[in-house]
Structure formats: C-alpha cells, structure tokens
NUTI-267114 format. One record per atom (N, C-alpha, C): residue number from 1; chain; atom name; x, y, z. Coordinates in Angstrom, 3 decimals, always signed. Layout:
BEGIN
REC dofi torkol bami       c1       c2       c3
REC  NUM      A   CA        X        Y        Z
...
***
This chain:
BEGIN
REC dofi torkol bami       c1       c2       c3
REC    1      A    N   +2.290  +48.986  -21.742
REC    1      A   CA   +1.719  +47.848  -21.054
REC    1      A    C   +1.101  +48.256  -19.721
REC    2      A    N   +1.553  +49.367  -19.192
REC    2      A   CA   +0.989  +49.847  -17.934
REC    2      A    C   -0.513  +50.090  -18.103
REC    3      A    N   -0.910  +50.595  -19.278
REC    3      A   CA   -2.328  +50.840  -19.547
REC    3      A    C   -3.147  +49.550  -19.535
REC    4      A    N   -2.504  +48.424  -19.718
REC    4      A   CA   -3.174  +47.125  -19.700
REC    4      A    C   -3.178  +46.511  -18.309
REC    5      A    N   -2.608  +47.212  -17.335
REC    5      A   CA   -2.587  +46.709  -15.971
REC    5      A    C   -1.355  +45.883  -15.646
REC    6      A    N   -0.369  +45.913  -16.524
REC    6      A   CA   +0.866  +45.161  -16.298
REC    6      A    C   +1.829  +46.050  -15.519
REC    7      A    N   +2.323  +45.568  -14.372
REC    7      A   CA   +3.263  +46.376  -13.590
REC    7      A    C   +4.488  +46.764  -14.428
REC    8      A    N   +5.036  +47.938  -14.145
REC    8      A   CA   +6.145  +48.470  -14.938
REC    8      A    C   +7.331  +47.510  -14.998
REC    9      A    N   +7.718  +46.945  -13.867
REC    9      A   CA   +8.873  +46.029  -13.845
REC    9      A    C   +8.613  +44.805  -14.712
REC   10      A    N   +7.388  +44.309  -14.667
REC   10      A   CA   +7.024  +43.150  -15.488
REC   10      A    C   +7.066  +43.523  -16.965
REC   11      A    N   +6.587  +44.710  -17.300
REC   11      A   CA   +6.622  +45.182  -18.682
REC   11      A    C   +8.044  +45.286  -19.198
REC   12      A    N   +8.954  +45.734  -18.351
REC   12      A   CA  +10.356  +45.823  -18.751
REC   12      A    C  +10.928  +44.433  -19.014
REC   13      A    N  +10.516  +43.468  -18.204
REC   13      A   CA  +10.955  +42.077  -18.407
REC   13      A    C  +10.482  +41.577  -19.778
REC   14      A    N   +9.218  +41.847  -20.104
REC   14      A   CA   +8.691  +41.429  -21.404
REC   14      A    C   +9.414  +42.142  -22.544
REC   15      A    N   +9.708  +43.403  -22.346
REC   15      A   CA  +10.428  +44.160  -23.372
REC   15      A    C  +11.784  +43.527  -23.662
REC   16      A    N  +12.498  +43.138  -22.624
REC   16      A   CA  +13.798  +42.486  -22.804
REC   16      A    C  +13.648  +41.153  -23.525
REC   17      A    N  +12.621  +40.388  -23.164
REC   17      A   CA  +12.380  +39.106  -23.838
REC   17      A    C  +12.148  +39.309  -25.330
REC   18      A    N  +11.348  +40.309  -25.689
REC   18      A   CA  +11.062  +40.574  -27.104
REC   18      A    C  +12.335  +40.997  -27.823
REC   19      A    N  +13.154  +41.816  -27.172
REC   19      A   CA  +14.422  +42.225  -27.782
REC   19      A    C  +15.330  +41.032  -28.043
REC   20      A    N  +15.180  +39.969  -27.244
REC   20      A   CA  +15.983  +38.756  -27.415
REC   20      A    C  +15.367  +37.808  -28.442
REC   21      A    N  +14.269  +38.223  -29.060
REC   21      A   CA  +13.658  +37.406  -30.109
REC   21      A    C  +12.504  +36.544  -29.655
REC   22      A    N  +12.120  +36.653  -28.398
REC   22      A   CA  +10.969  +35.894  -27.918
REC   22      A    C   +9.695  +36.566  -28.391
REC   23      A    N   +8.608  +35.829  -28.344
REC   23      A   CA   +7.325  +36.316  -28.849
REC   23      A    C   +6.421  +36.682  -27.685
REC   24      A    N   +5.763  +37.819  -27.795
REC   24      A   CA   +4.797  +38.274  -26.812
REC   24      A    C   +3.422  +38.236  -27.458
REC   25      A    N   +2.480  +37.553  -26.814
REC   25      A   CA   +1.112  +37.467  -27.308
REC   25      A    C   +0.201  +38.115  -26.281
REC   26      A    N   -0.684  +38.977  -26.731
REC   26      A   CA   -1.676  +39.565  -25.831
REC   26      A    C   -3.065  +39.167  -26.304
REC   27      A    N   -3.942  +38.957  -25.347
REC   27      A   CA   -5.316  +38.567  -25.639
REC   27      A    C   -6.227  +39.417  -24.769
REC   28      A    N   -7.285  +39.935  -25.349
REC   28      A   CA   -8.248  +40.725  -24.590
REC   28      A    C   -9.579  +39.993  -24.608
REC   29      A    N  -10.230  +39.914  -23.455
REC   29      A   CA  -11.532  +39.261  -23.398
REC   29      A    C  -11.993  +39.118  -21.970
REC   30      A    N  -13.096  +38.401  -21.792
REC   30      A   CA  -13.592  +38.170  -20.443
REC   30      A    C  -12.861  +36.985  -19.818
REC   31      A    N  -13.026  +36.810  -18.521
REC   31      A   CA  -12.232  +35.822  -17.792
REC   31      A    C  -12.324  +34.397  -18.347
REC   32      A    N  -13.523  +33.885  -18.654
REC   32      A   CA  -13.563  +32.512  -19.201
REC   32      A    C  -12.783  +32.375  -20.511
REC   33      A    N  -12.875  +33.380  -21.370
REC   33      A   CA  -12.153  +33.317  -22.638
REC   33      A    C  -10.647  +33.453  -22.417
REC   34      A    N  -10.252  +34.286  -21.470
REC   34      A   CA   -8.826  +34.427  -21.173
REC   34      A    C   -8.254  +33.130  -20.629
REC   35      A    N   -9.004  +32.477  -19.757
REC   35      A   CA   -8.546  +31.189  -19.222
REC   35      A    C   -8.404  +30.154  -20.329
REC   36      A    N   -9.371  +30.137  -21.236
REC   36      A   CA   -9.318  +29.200  -22.363
REC   36      A    C   -8.119  +29.509  -23.265
REC   37      A    N   -7.898  +30.774  -23.541
REC   37      A   CA   -6.757  +31.160  -24.369
REC   37      A    C   -5.448  +30.768  -23.697
REC   38      A    N   -5.355  +30.983  -22.388
REC   38      A   CA   -4.155  +30.588  -21.645
REC   38      A    C   -3.919  +29.101  -21.713
REC   39      A    N   -4.987  +28.323  -21.578
REC   39      A   CA   -4.861  +26.862  -21.663
REC   39      A    C   -4.353  +26.429  -23.033
REC   40      A    N   -4.895  +27.037  -24.088
REC   40      A   CA   -4.466  +26.699  -25.453
REC   40      A    C   -2.989  +27.038  -25.640
REC   41      A    N   -2.593  +28.206  -25.170
REC   41      A   CA   -1.188  +28.607  -25.305
REC   41      A    C   -0.273  +27.633  -24.565
REC   42      A    N   -0.641  +27.274  -23.340
REC   42      A   CA   +0.182  +26.333  -22.564
REC   42      A    C   +0.267  +24.967  -23.245
REC   43      A    N   -0.846  +24.507  -23.812
REC   43      A   CA   -0.866  +23.206  -24.491
REC   43      A    C   +0.088  +23.180  -25.676
REC   44      A    N   +0.397  +24.349  -26.195
REC   44      A   CA   +1.275  +24.441  -27.361
REC   44      A    C   +2.653  +24.990  -27.016
REC   45      A    N   +3.014  +24.880  -25.728
REC   45      A   CA   +4.380  +25.173  -25.325
REC   45      A    C   +4.658  +26.577  -24.852
REC   46      A    N   +3.625  +27.399  -24.635
REC   46      A   CA   +3.863  +28.764  -24.153
REC   46      A    C   +4.390  +28.743  -22.710
REC   47      A    N   +5.255  +29.680  -22.418
REC   47      A   CA   +5.813  +29.826  -21.078
REC   47      A    C   +5.385  +31.179  -20.522
REC   48      A    N   +5.323  +31.269  -19.223
REC   48      A   CA   +5.082  +32.551  -18.566
REC   48      A    C   +3.739  +33.155  -18.979
REC   49      A    N   +2.690  +32.328  -18.987
REC   49      A   CA   +1.345  +32.787  -19.347
REC   49      A    C   +0.721  +33.408  -18.097
REC   50      A    N   +0.316  +34.676  -18.198
REC   50      A   CA   -0.261  +35.384  -17.064
REC   50      A    C   -1.485  +36.169  -17.484
REC   51      A    N   -2.361  +36.417  -16.530
REC   51      A   CA   -3.551  +37.217  -16.765
REC   51      A    C   -3.485  +38.462  -15.902
REC   52      A    N   -3.760  +39.616  -16.492
REC   52      A   CA   -3.774  +40.882  -15.758
REC   52      A    C   -5.136  +41.530  -15.929
***
C-alpha cells in the first residue's frame, strides 16, 4: 500500500481490518471519479473512505 501513497501505519490499520473480516476496496482514477466513487461507497454504508 505504500506504493499507492498510503502511509505505513495506515496500511497496517487496513491490514488488521481485513484480517478481522472487513472489506477493503481500492479505486484508481482521476480526482472527479475518485470523489464520485467515494460518494457512492458512502451512500451504501462504507466507513473510513479516504483518498490518497
């Protein structure tokens, strides 16, 4: 995840969440599309939506 610009500590947090059975979704695109994807995820109950 470091290669994606995610800080190491944050990546470790996500790793622990996945080990606990939570789902991690990644999206690649330009800023308008990322914002739209984030909005869609939030509308459907996603938590901890961030852009890096």
